[in-house]
C-alpha positions as CSV (number, residue, x, y, z in Angstrom):
1,M,41.9,26.7,145.4
2,S,41.4,23.1,143.8
3,E,38.9,20.9,143.4
4,I,36.7,19.1,145.1
5,N,35.6,15.7,144.9
6,I,32.3,14.8,147.2
7,R,32.7,11.3,148.0
8,R,31.7,7.5,149.6
9,A,34.0,7.8,153.1
10,V,36.3,4.6,153.3
11,I,38.4,3.2,156.1
12,G,41.8,4.7,154.9
13,D,40.3,8.5,155.3
14,Y,39.6,7.9,159.1
15,T,43.2,10.4,159.9
16,G,41.0,13.8,158.1
17,V,38.0,12.8,159.2
18,S,39.2,11.9,163.4
19,A,40.7,16.1,162.4
20,L,37.3,17.6,161.7
21,M,35.7,15.8,164.5
22,D,37.5,17.2,167.2
23,E,37.6,20.9,165.8
24,L,33.9,20.3,165.6
25,H,34.1,19.2,169.3
26,H,36.6,21.9,169.9
27,L,34.0,24.7,168.7
28,H,31.6,22.8,171.4
29,V,33.8,22.5,174.1
30,E,34.8,26.4,173.7
31,A,31.1,27.9,174.0
32,R,29.5,25.5,176.4
33,P,32.3,23.7,178.8
34,D,29.5,23.5,181.4
35,V,28.0,21.2,178.9
36,Y,30.9,19.6,176.8
37,R,33.8,17.8,178.0
38,E,37.8,18.3,176.7
39,L,38.5,14.9,175.3
40,Q,41.5,14.0,173.4
41,T,40.0,12.3,169.9
42,R,36.0,12.8,169.8
43,M,35.8,9.8,167.5
44,S,37.9,6.1,168.2
45,H,39.3,4.8,165.1
46,K,37.0,1.8,166.6
47,E,34.2,3.3,166.3
48,Y,34.5,5.2,163.3
49,E,35.0,1.9,161.6
50,E,31.4,0.7,163.5
51,L,29.9,4.1,161.1
52,L,31.5,2.5,157.9
53,E,29.4,-0.3,158.2
54,T,26.0,0.7,160.1
55,D,22.9,-0.2,158.2
56,H,21.6,3.3,156.8
57,R,24.3,4.9,157.7
58,Y,26.3,7.7,155.1
59,L,29.7,8.8,155.5
60,Y,31.0,11.6,152.8
61,V,34.2,13.1,153.0
62,A,35.3,16.9,150.6
63,E,38.4,15.8,149.0
64,L,41.3,18.7,147.9
65,L,42.0,16.4,144.6
66,E,45.4,17.7,144.2
67,Q,46.6,17.4,147.5
68,G,44.5,14.5,148.8
69,E,42.9,16.6,151.8
70,I,40.0,15.3,153.0
71,V,38.8,18.5,154.4
72,G,35.0,18.1,154.8
73,Y,33.1,15.6,155.8
74,A,29.2,14.6,156.7
75,S,27.3,12.3,157.7
76,A,23.7,11.2,157.9
77,Q,21.2,8.0,158.8
78,L,17.9,6.7,157.9
79,N,16.1,7.0,160.2
80,V,11.9,5.5,159.6
81,I,9.2,6.9,162.0
82,Q,6.4,4.2,162.3
83,K,3.3,3.2,164.1
84,V,3.7,5.9,166.3
85,D,0.1,6.5,167.8
86,L,1.8,10.8,168.3
87,L,3.5,10.4,164.4
88,K,2.7,10.0,160.9
89,D,5.3,7.3,159.0
90,R,7.6,8.8,157.6
91,R,11.0,8.8,156.1
92,M,13.5,11.4,157.0
93,L,17.5,11.9,156.6
94,Y,19.0,12.8,159.9
95,I,22.5,14.8,159.6
96,N,24.6,14.0,162.4
97,E,28.2,16.0,161.3
98,I,28.6,18.1,158.3
99,I,32.1,19.8,159.1
100,V,34.2,21.5,156.4
101,G,37.7,22.6,158.3
102,S,37.8,26.6,159.2
103,K,41.0,26.7,156.9
104,H,38.6,25.8,154.0
105,R,35.4,27.1,154.8
106,G,33.9,29.7,152.7
107,H,35.4,28.1,149.0
108,G,32.0,25.9,148.6
109,T,32.8,22.9,150.4
110,G,29.7,22.4,152.4
111,K,26.7,23.7,150.0
112,L,28.4,20.9,147.9
113,L,28.4,18.2,150.9
114,M,24.3,19.2,151.7
115,Q,23.7,19.4,147.9
116,V,24.6,15.6,148.0
117,L,23.0,14.9,151.2
118,I,19.8,15.9,149.8
119,E,20.3,14.4,146.5
120,L,21.0,11.5,148.6
121,G,17.7,11.7,151.0
122,K,15.5,12.5,147.0
123,G,17.4,9.0,146.0
124,I,16.4,6.7,149.8
125,Q,13.2,8.9,149.4
126,V,12.6,10.2,152.5
127,D,10.3,13.3,153.3
128,S,12.2,15.6,154.6
129,V,16.2,16.1,155.9
130,E,16.8,17.6,158.7
131,L,19.5,17.9,161.7
132,T,20.9,19.8,165.2
133,V,22.5,23.2,164.5
134,S,23.3,24.7,167.9
135,T,22.1,27.7,169.0
136,F,26.6,29.6,169.6
137,N,26.7,28.2,165.9
138,T,25.3,31.8,164.1
139,G,27.3,30.8,161.2
140,A,26.3,27.7,160.6
141,Q,22.4,28.5,161.5
142,A,22.7,31.1,158.5
143,F,24.3,29.1,156.7
144,Y,21.8,26.3,156.6
145,E,19.2,29.0,156.6
146,Q,21.1,30.1,153.0
147,L,20.5,26.6,151.2
148,G,17.1,26.2,152.5
149,L,16.1,24.7,155.7
150,S,14.2,26.4,158.7
151,V,13.6,26.1,161.9
152,R,11.5,23.4,163.4
153,S,11.7,23.9,166.7
154,S,14.1,24.5,169.1
155,R,15.8,22.8,172.9
156,M,16.0,25.4,176.1
157,E,17.1,25.0,179.3
158,Y,17.0,26.7,182.4
159,I,20.9,25.9,183.5
160,L,20.6,25.6,187.9
């Protein structure tokens, strides 16, 4: 396995990022076809461009240095909760996606991406780093727990 570089995503990374987003979406469609719709492409080039330009949105890629191949992607955003009667003021870094291509898992890429996001959170002085993981994705759940994340709440459903 060649050395992995984690860096901020740029417009030229779209093809690699799009392939990873498609892989993740396909996993969701397979597990929950009652919820997720099959798509040709999960994220359009325009959507990707807009994400790159959005304030307080942070996109990173994991790149194999020798090949220049994008094998991982992470996206997070700063959420500031202020002046909500029910809640205490706080700053949270919410991870929207963290994806490592299926052929590249088990080599520490996901851990490197998470370390970068946690360091980002410390740098922008958030109170927590949070994410949502589907219950069918047991591998991801175990991975996050291994890194020290804990379950804060569960979303439940009654299918009619």
